[in-house]
C-alpha positions in Angstrom: 0.0 0.0 0.0 1.3 3.4 -1.0 1.4 6.4 1.4 -1.1 9.3 0.8 1.1 12.1 -0.6 -1.8 14.6 -0.1 -1.3 14.4 3.7 0.5 17.5 5.2 3.9 16.7 6.7 4.9 17.7 10.2 8.5 17.6 11.5 9.5 16.9 15.1 13.1 18.0 15.9 12.6 16.1 19.3 11.4 13.0 20.7 7.5 13.4 21.3 6.3 11.6 24.4 2.9 10.1 24.0 1.6 8.4 27.1 4.4 6.1 28.2 5.9 5.7 24.7 8.1 8.1 22.6 7.8 8.9 19.0 11.3 9.5 17.4 12.6 12.7 15.8 11.4 12.8 12.2 9.0 13.7 9.5 5.4 12.4 9.9 2.4 12.6 7.6 -0.6 13.7 9.8 -4.3 12.9 9.3 -7.1 14.1 11.5 -10.2 11.8 11.6 -12.9 10.4 14.0 -12.4 7.0 15.6 -15.3 5.8 17.7 -16.7 9.3 17.9 -13.4 10.8 19.1 -11.3 13.2 16.9 -7.7 12.0 16.7 -4.5 12.7 14.8 -2.8 9.8 13.3 0.9 10.1 12.3 2.4 8.1 9.6 5.9 7.4 8.0 5.1 5.8 4.7 2.0 3.6 5.2 2.9 2.8 8.7 0.8 4.4 11.5 3.5 5.4 14.1 1.0 7.0 16.7 -2.5 8.2 17.4 -3.4 10.9 19.9 -6.5 12.6 20.9 -7.2 15.9 19.2 -9.7 18.7 19.6 -11.9 19.6 16.6 -12.2 23.4 15.9 -13.8 25.4 13.2 -10.6 27.7 12.8 -9.5 27.1 9.3 -7.4 30.1 9.0 -9.6 31.5 6.5 -8.9 28.6 4.0 -11.5 26.2 2.4 -9.2 23.3 3.0 -6.4 22.9 5.5 -3.4 21.5 3.7 -0.7 22.2 6.0 0.2 21.4 9.6 2.4 23.0 12.3 3.2 22.7 15.9 4.0 25.4 18.5 5.4 25.1 22.0 3.1 25.4 25.0 5.5 25.9 27.9 8.5 23.4 28.4 6.6 20.1 28.1 3.7 20.5 25.8 3.1 21.3 22.1 0.0 22.5 20.2 -0.6 20.9 16.8 
């Protein structure tokens, strides 16, 4: 199965702690979707799902019809906002 090249890429220059696990430094395609009624972000390298984290759905689309990018920003020393 091929990866979805239309998904935005997010780069983490640090290990990302998710629960008790760590996602390594790297480039990840990111996809937001609903799983069992919960909004989540799924992180992929190629066609391999590397992690899934809960997300909060918003209607802030930055004035765009479609969101085709992703970014992160620091929220203090131990958290990020995606």
